C-alpha positions as CSV (number, residue, x, y, z in Angstrom):
1,X,6.4,-26.5,20.2
2,X,7.1,-22.8,20.9
3,X,4.0,-20.6,21.0
4,X,3.6,-17.7,18.5
5,X,5.8,-19.5,16.0
6,X,3.7,-18.3,13.2
7,X,2.1,-15.2,14.6
8,X,5.2,-13.1,13.8
9,X,3.4,-9.8,14.0
10,X,2.4,-10.1,17.6
11,X,3.9,-7.1,19.5
12,X,5.4,-5.6,16.4
13,X,4.9,-1.9,15.4
14,X,3.4,-1.6,11.9
15,X,3.1,1.8,10.2
16,X,0.5,1.9,7.3
17,X,0.9,5.0,5.2
18,X,-2.5,5.3,3.5
19,X,-4.0,3.3,6.3
20,X,-7.2,5.3,6.7
21,X,-9.1,3.9,3.7
22,X,-9.2,1.1,1.2
23,X,-6.5,-1.5,1.2
24,X,-4.5,0.4,3.8
25,X,-7.4,0.3,6.3
26,X,-7.8,-3.4,5.7
27,X,-4.0,-4.0,6.2
28,X,-4.2,-2.0,9.5
29,X,-7.2,-4.1,10.7
30,X,-5.4,-7.3,9.7
31,X,-2.3,-6.2,11.6
32,X,-4.4,-5.3,14.7
33,X,-6.0,-8.8,14.5
34,X,-2.5,-10.2,14.4
35,X,-1.8,-8.4,17.8
36,X,0.5,-5.8,16.3
37,X,0.7,-2.2,17.4
38,X,-0.5,-0.1,14.5
39,X,0.1,3.5,13.4
40,X,-1.7,4.9,10.4
41,X,-0.9,8.0,8.4
42,X,-2.8,10.0,5.7
43,X,-3.1,13.5,4.4
44,X,-6.5,14.0,6.2
45,X,-6.8,14.6,9.9
46,X,-10.5,13.8,9.8
47,X,-9.9,10.4,8.2
48,X,-7.3,9.6,10.8
49,X,-9.7,10.4,13.6
50,X,-12.5,8.4,12.0
51,X,-10.2,5.4,11.4
52,X,-8.9,5.4,14.9
53,X,-12.4,5.6,16.3
54,X,-13.4,2.7,14.1
55,X,-10.3,0.6,15.2
56,X,-11.0,1.3,18.8
57,X,-14.7,0.3,18.4
58,X,-13.9,-2.9,16.6
59,X,-10.8,-3.8,18.7
60,X,-11.2,-2.2,22.1
61,X,-7.8,-3.5,23.3
62,X,-5.8,-2.4,20.3
63,X,-2.8,-0.1,20.5
64,X,-3.4,2.3,17.6
65,X,-2.2,5.8,16.7
66,X,-2.3,8.2,13.7
67,X,-0.4,11.1,12.3
68,X,-1.0,13.3,9.2
69,X,1.5,13.5,6.3
70,X,0.6,14.9,2.9
71,X,2.7,13.1,0.3
72,X,1.6,15.4,-2.5
73,X,3.5,18.4,-1.3
74,X,7.0,19.5,-2.5
75,X,8.1,19.4,1.1
76,X,7.3,15.7,1.3
77,X,10.8,14.6,2.5
78,X,10.8,17.1,5.4
79,X,7.3,16.1,6.2
80,X,8.2,12.4,6.2
81,X,11.1,13.2,8.6
82,X,8.6,14.9,10.9
83,X,6.2,12.0,10.6
84,X,8.8,9.4,11.6
85,X,10.0,11.4,14.5
86,X,6.5,11.3,15.8
87,X,6.0,7.6,15.0
88,X,9.4,6.4,16.3
89,X,10.9,3.0,15.8
90,X,8.9,0.6,13.6
91,X,9.2,-3.0,12.5
92,X,7.2,-2.8,9.2
93,X,6.3,0.1,6.9
94,X,3.4,-0.6,4.5
95,X,2.7,2.0,1.8
96,X,-0.8,1.9,0.2
97,X,-1.3,5.7,-0.3
98,X,-2.5,6.8,-3.7
99,X,-4.3,9.7,-5.4
100,X,-6.6,10.0,-8.4
101,X,-5.3,7.9,-11.3
102,X,-4.0,10.1,-14.2
103,X,-5.9,8.1,-16.8
104,X,-6.1,10.0,-20.1
105,X,-5.6,9.6,-23.9
106,X,-1.9,10.1,-24.7
107,X,-2.7,13.2,-26.8
108,X,-4.1,14.9,-23.6
109,X,-1.1,14.2,-21.5
110,X,1.0,17.2,-20.5
111,X,4.3,17.6,-18.8
112,X,2.6,18.9,-15.6
113,X,0.2,15.9,-15.5
114,X,3.1,13.5,-15.9
115,X,5.1,15.0,-13.1
116,X,2.0,15.3,-10.8
117,X,1.0,11.7,-11.4
118,X,4.3,10.4,-10.0
119,X,4.5,12.4,-6.9
120,X,2.4,10.2,-4.5
121,X,2.7,6.9,-6.3
122,X,6.5,6.9,-7.2
123,X,8.5,9.8,-5.7
124,X,7.0,9.4,-2.2
125,X,7.8,5.6,-1.9
126,X,11.4,6.3,-2.7
127,X,11.6,9.0,0.0
128,X,9.6,6.8,2.4
129,X,12.3,4.1,2.0
130,X,15.1,6.7,2.4
131,X,13.7,8.2,5.6
132,X,11.8,5.3,7.0
133,X,14.7,2.8,6.8
134,X,16.4,4.9,9.5
135,X,13.6,3.9,11.9
136,X,13.6,0.2,11.1
137,X,15.7,-2.4,12.9
138,X,18.5,-3.6,10.7
139,X,17.5,-7.2,10.0
140,X,15.3,-9.4,7.9
141,X,12.6,-9.2,10.6
142,X,12.0,-5.6,9.4
143,X,10.4,-4.8,6.0
144,X,8.9,-2.2,3.7
145,X,5.9,-3.3,1.6
146,X,5.0,-1.0,-1.4
147,X,2.0,-1.2,-3.7
148,X,1.5,-1.1,-7.4
149,X,-1.3,-2.5,-9.7
150,X,-2.0,-5.0,-12.5
151,X,-1.6,-2.3,-15.1
152,X,2.2,-2.6,-14.5
153,X,2.0,-6.0,-16.2
154,X,-1.2,-5.8,-18.4
155,X,-1.5,-2.5,-20.4
156,X,-4.7,-0.6,-20.9
157,X,-5.5,2.2,-23.4
158,X,-5.2,5.6,-21.8
159,X,-3.1,4.3,-18.9
160,X,0.4,5.0,-20.3
161,X,1.4,7.5,-17.5
162,X,-0.1,5.4,-14.7
163,X,1.4,2.2,-16.1
164,X,4.9,3.7,-16.4
165,X,5.0,4.6,-12.7
166,X,3.4,1.3,-11.7
167,X,6.0,-0.7,-13.7
168,X,8.8,1.5,-12.3
169,X,7.9,0.3,-8.8
170,X,8.9,-3.3,-9.8
171,X,12.5,-2.1,-10.5
172,X,12.5,0.2,-7.4
173,X,11.5,-2.7,-5.2
174,X,14.2,-5.0,-6.4
175,X,16.9,-2.3,-6.1
176,X,15.8,-1.2,-2.7
177,X,16.0,-4.8,-1.5
178,X,19.7,-4.6,-2.2
179,X,20.2,-1.0,-1.1
180,X,18.5,-1.5,2.2
181,X,19.6,-5.1,3.0
182,X,19.1,-6.9,5.4
183,X,15.9,-5.0,5.7
184,X,13.4,-6.6,3.2
185,X,11.5,-4.7,0.6
186,X,8.6,-6.2,-1.3
187,X,5.7,-5.1,-3.6
188,X,2.1,-6.0,-3.7
189,X,0.3,-5.8,-7.1
190,X,-3.5,-5.9,-6.7
191,X,-6.0,-6.2,-9.5
192,X,-9.5,-4.7,-9.3
193,X,-10.5,-4.3,-5.6
194,X,-13.8,-2.9,-4.3
195,X,-12.5,0.1,-2.4
196,X,-13.2,3.9,-2.1
197,X,-11.1,4.3,-5.2
198,X,-14.3,3.8,-7.2
199,X,-16.1,6.7,-5.6
200,X,-15.1,9.0,-8.4
201,X,-16.9,6.8,-11.0
202,X,-20.7,6.7,-11.6
203,X,-22.4,3.7,-10.0
204,X,-23.4,2.2,-13.3
205,X,-19.9,2.4,-14.6
206,X,-18.6,0.6,-11.5
207,X,-21.3,-2.1,-11.7
208,X,-20.6,-2.7,-15.4
209,X,-16.9,-3.0,-14.8
210,X,-17.3,-5.3,-11.9
211,X,-19.6,-7.6,-13.8
212,X,-17.3,-7.7,-16.8
213,X,-14.3,-8.4,-14.6
214,X,-16.0,-11.1,-12.5
215,X,-17.2,-12.9,-15.7
216,X,-13.7,-12.9,-17.0
217,X,-11.4,-13.8,-14.2
218,X,-10.9,-17.4,-12.8
219,X,-12.0,-16.5,-9.3
220,X,-15.3,-15.1,-10.6
221,X,-15.3,-12.0,-8.4
222,X,-13.7,-8.6,-7.8
223,X,-11.2,-8.6,-4.9
224,X,-12.1,-7.6,-1.4
225,X,-9.8,-5.5,0.7
226,X,-9.6,-8.1,3.4
227,X,-8.5,-10.7,0.8
228,X,-5.7,-8.5,-0.6
229,X,-4.6,-7.6,3.0
230,X,-3.5,-11.2,3.5
231,X,-0.8,-10.6,0.8
232,X,0.7,-7.7,2.9
233,X,0.6,-9.9,6.0
234,X,2.5,-12.6,4.2
235,X,5.3,-10.3,3.1
236,X,5.7,-8.7,6.5
237,X,5.9,-12.1,8.2
238,X,8.0,-14.1,5.7
239,X,11.6,-13.2,6.6
240,X,12.8,-15.2,3.6
241,X,11.0,-13.0,1.0
242,X,12.6,-9.8,-0.4
243,X,12.5,-8.2,-3.8
244,X,9.3,-10.0,-4.4
245,X,6.4,-8.7,-6.6
246,X,3.3,-10.5,-5.3
247,X,0.3,-10.6,-7.6
248,X,-3.2,-10.7,-6.1
249,X,-5.5,-10.0,-9.0
250,X,-8.1,-12.8,-9.2
251,X,-6.0,-14.4,-11.9
252,X,-6.7,-11.5,-14.3
253,X,-3.2,-11.8,-15.7
254,X,-4.0,-15.3,-17.0
255,X,-6.9,-14.3,-19.2
């Protein structure tokens, strides 16, 4: 039996945009543990430096690098071009980058808030696919993995703007899978996950939500980043999967 038959990420170059915190950090760790070469990017130089230090401490033999790119700027396409010139050829691009969720009652929504809410979470992934595909080998061994959320399938009051962009990523993923073939394009849809995203909420609010969620879902717990990271690994490794929306939400869509 050939060795490394299933460890398909060994020796591959994985770029994680948003890889300095939360799900992206976990995906980067998982790729490193799969013996991949990993590059992370975020808008914060200090976060990049801290992440690289953490990777090197946990995985002394790892090949890791990091470069900044702020997806919130109007110059995002030019900035992505500059990023990929630094990063070079890659085998997989994972996008987990996000910003503060634009949750608000519909009567408080403004034109400016609608446009701003889509910059990082919808506009940037399109441009990442446009620019990044030029740096991917043209074959099903290469992939782009985007990220959405359960609100794309289960509505919540006050989430109309967020849900619109999140649901739009479903259509974007399927169309990109055709536009960029034979490069594969897939989408991960996490539910509630215990990440830094909750830092903007009071601790009692977080605890209350986590308890309510855990009591409701079939798995009985809020997702951990290292659990959800497995979904990204699958979609990078499975050369037969493209145009897939993969749900990893503790079964929350069932109840």
